[in-house]
GUMAR-693870 format. One line per 4 residues: number of its first residue (from 0); their letters; for each residue x, y, z of N, C-alpha, C. Coordinates in steps of 0.05 Angstrom, whole numbers, plus 5000, padded with zeros to 4 digits. Layout:
GUMAR-693870
NUM	A	X,Y,Z,X,Y,Z,X,Y,Z | ... .
***
This chain:
GUMAR-693870
0	MIET	6593,2399,4178,6614,2391,4205,6593,2395,4225 | 6599,2371,4244,6576,2369,4266,6593,2368,4288 | 6581,2386,4305,6600,2383,4338,6579,2373,4355 | 6588,2357,4371,6570,2340,4392,6583,2344,4420 .
4	TISG	6572,2349,4440,6581,2341,4465,6563,2322,4480 | 6573,2305,4496,6564,2284,4509,6573,2280,4535 | 6559,2273,4557,6570,2268,4583,6561,2237,4591 | 6578,2228,4612,6569,2203,4621,6584,2198,4643 .
8	TGNI	6579,2170,4658,6596,2162,4681,6611,2132,4675 | 6626,2128,4687,6639,2108,4678,6664,2093,4703 | 6683,2078,4690,6700,2067,4711,6728,2064,4699 | 6751,2073,4710,6775,2071,4701,6790,2062,4720 .
12	NGVE	6803,2039,4717,6818,2020,4736,6806,2018,4767 | 6781,2019,4764,6769,2013,4789,6757,2041,4809 | 6764,2059,4789,6756,2087,4800,6734,2101,4786 | 6711,2109,4796,6686,2118,4789,6690,2138,4776 .
16	VTDV	6682,2157,4753,6690,2172,4743,6672,2188,4725 | 6664,2210,4720,6643,2226,4706,6664,2237,4681 | 6652,2241,4654,6669,2253,4637,6651,2263,4613 | 6665,2293,4607,6647,2308,4586,6660,2305,4559 .
20	VTYW	6654,2295,4536,6666,2295,4516,6653,2313,4493 | 6675,2331,4480,6664,2347,4460,6678,2334,4433 | 6666,2330,4406,6678,2323,4386,6665,2332,4363 | 6680,2333,4342,6668,2342,4317,6673,2320,4298 .
24	SRPS	6657,2320,4277,6662,2300,4256,6653,2311,4222 | 6661,2299,4206,6652,2310,4183,6647,2284,4157 | 6639,2289,4141,6632,2264,4124,6660,2265,4106 | 6666,2235,4104,6685,2230,4088,6690,2235,4061 .
28	VGDR	6705,2244,4043,6702,2250,4011,6694,2222,4000 | 6676,2225,3986,6665,2202,3966,6646,2183,3983 | 6641,2183,4010,6624,2164,4028,6608,2177,4050 | 6584,2186,4041,6574,2207,4061,6560,2189,4089 .
32	NVFY	6566,2163,4089,6559,2140,4106,6584,2141,4128 | 6610,2154,4122,6634,2151,4136,6640,2177,4143 | 6655,2180,4171,6656,2203,4183,6688,2201,4191 | 6706,2228,4196,6722,2228,4209,6720,2247,4233 .
36	AEGQ	6726,2238,4252,6717,2249,4276,6745,2257,4296 | 6745,2278,4311,6762,2291,4330,6751,2299,4356 | 6765,2290,4378,6750,2301,4405,6770,2308,4425 | 6753,2321,4447,6770,2323,4470,6753,2311,4495 .
40	DVIL	6764,2309,4516,6746,2296,4536,6762,2304,4567 | 6745,2311,4585,6747,2314,4610,6741,2296,4630 | 6758,2287,4645,6750,2261,4664,6752,2268,4690 | 6734,2267,4712,6733,2279,4736,6727,2259,4757 .
44	TKEG	6744,2250,4778,6735,2235,4801,6713,2250,4820 | 6706,2236,4837,6691,2250,4854,6702,2264,4874 | 6732,2258,4881,6744,2276,4894,6752,2298,4882 | 6743,2298,4857,6760,2330,4843,6783,2324,4819 .
48	EMAS	6794,2298,4826,6818,2296,4807,6814,2300,4779 | 6829,2305,4760,6818,2314,4730,6837,2298,4715 | 6832,2291,4691,6852,2278,4673,6837,2285,4644 | 6851,2275,4625,6838,2287,4593,6847,2273,4576 .
52	WNGY	6831,2270,4551,6843,2252,4531,6840,2267,4502 | 6855,2267,4482,6846,2277,4453,6842,2255,4436 | 6825,2249,4423,6815,2224,4406,6813,2231,4377 | 6818,2208,4361,6818,2209,4336,6801,2182,4322 .
56	GIGR	6783,2185,4305,6772,2160,4299,6755,2161,4269 | 6742,2138,4263,6726,2136,4244,6698,2129,4250 | 6679,2143,4240,6647,2137,4254,6635,2121,4220 | 6614,2101,4223,6601,2098,4205,6573,2091,4209 .
60	YNNR	6553,2099,4195,6527,2092,4201,6515,2062,4196 | 6506,2052,4207,6494,2030,4202,6469,2030,4211 | 6453,2024,4191,6419,2027,4193,6419,2055,4214 | 6405,2048,4236,6398,2067,4250,6418,2077,4276 .
64	SRED	6437,2069,4273,6457,2074,4297,6487,2083,4279 | 6508,2093,4301,6532,2099,4286,6555,2088,4304 | 6572,2080,4293,6591,2060,4306,6617,2072,4301 | 6631,2081,4321,6660,2097,4320,6677,2081,4329 .
68	RGSV	6704,2081,4321,6736,2070,4323,6752,2085,4325 | 6770,2083,4341,6796,2102,4339,6813,2100,4358 | 6827,2121,4365,6848,2118,4390,6846,2139,4404 | 6856,2139,4429,6859,2167,4445,6884,2168,4460 .
72	LFSS	6895,2190,4464,6921,2197,4485,6915,2210,4511 | 6913,2194,4532,6910,2209,4556,6929,2219,4569 | 6924,2240,4590,6944,2261,4605,6930,2264,4630 | 6941,2259,4650,6936,2266,4679,6960,2279,4690 .
76	KSDG	6956,2299,4703,6979,2322,4716,6976,2315,4749 | 6959,2300,4755,6960,2292,4785,6978,2266,4787 | 6980,2264,4817,6990,2239,4827,6974,2223,4836 | 6946,2224,4841,6929,2212,4853,6916,2186,4835 .
80	KLVS	6888,2178,4840,6876,2157,4831,6883,2153,4795 | 6886,2175,4785,6885,2174,4752,6916,2176,4741 | 6936,2176,4755,6961,2178,4750,6966,2156,4733 | 6956,2130,4731,6962,2108,4719,6952,2109,4689 .
84	INNM	6937,2130,4684,6926,2133,4658,6947,2157,4637 | 6967,2171,4654,6976,2193,4641,7000,2178,4626 | 6996,2195,4601,7013,2187,4576,7009,2158,4565 | 6981,2145,4569,6975,2119,4560,6957,2126,4535 .
88	VGVF	6963,2107,4512,6950,2104,4488,6921,2083,4490 | 6901,2093,4481,6883,2075,4485,6867,2071,4454 | 6851,2054,4454,6834,2044,4428,6807,2040,4439 | 6785,2054,4426,6757,2058,4431,6737,2040,4416 .
92	EYEA	6714,2039,4421,6693,2031,4407,6670,2046,4419 | 6653,2057,4402,6629,2074,4417,6608,2071,4399 | 6584,2070,4403,6561,2060,4390,6539,2078,4401 | 6520,2090,4386,6505,2106,4386,6479,2095,4378 .
96	DENG	6455,2096,4386,6432,2089,4369,6410,2107,4365 | 6389,2108,4350,6374,2131,4343,6356,2138,4366 | 6355,2126,4387,6342,2138,4422,6360,2149,4431 | 6389,2151,4425,6404,2166,4436,6421,2147,4462 .
100	NTVG	6413,2118,4462,6425,2102,4481,6458,2097,4468 | 6478,2098,4491,6505,2099,4478,6518,2073,4499 | 6542,2066,4484,6554,2052,4499,6591,2054,4489 | 6604,2058,4505,6638,2068,4498,6653,2051,4518 .
104	KIWE	6678,2039,4504,6698,2024,4521,6723,2035,4509 | 6742,2034,4526,6767,2043,4517,6786,2020,4528 | 6803,2009,4513,6826,1992,4525,6853,2005,4519 | 6868,2003,4542,6899,2007,4535,6908,1992,4513 .
108	WK	6929,2007,4504,6941,1995,4476,6972,1994,4488 | 6977,1968,4488,6999,1962,4503,7027,1959,4487 .
***
């Protein structure tokens, strides 16, 4: 099992955020290039508003990069800028290359 923590910046519905994700992954039975992953995220606005998500996905190694796909469940207890994501379900794509460059996107699943 591998545990990883990453941080980054992004935009949620026009709001600039910083997030910290911690996830673990383990190889799939029968295919060591496929990984099952679970993670948690803490999202913060510049004003200190907080939200989070729990996520689940499958990762695959593709040459020298890893591509993960899955879903996330959002939670926000505030009534501020992040209230629109409370109880939202999202689907995501995340890619990381051998140099540590990453790109991640989450779309609302309606």
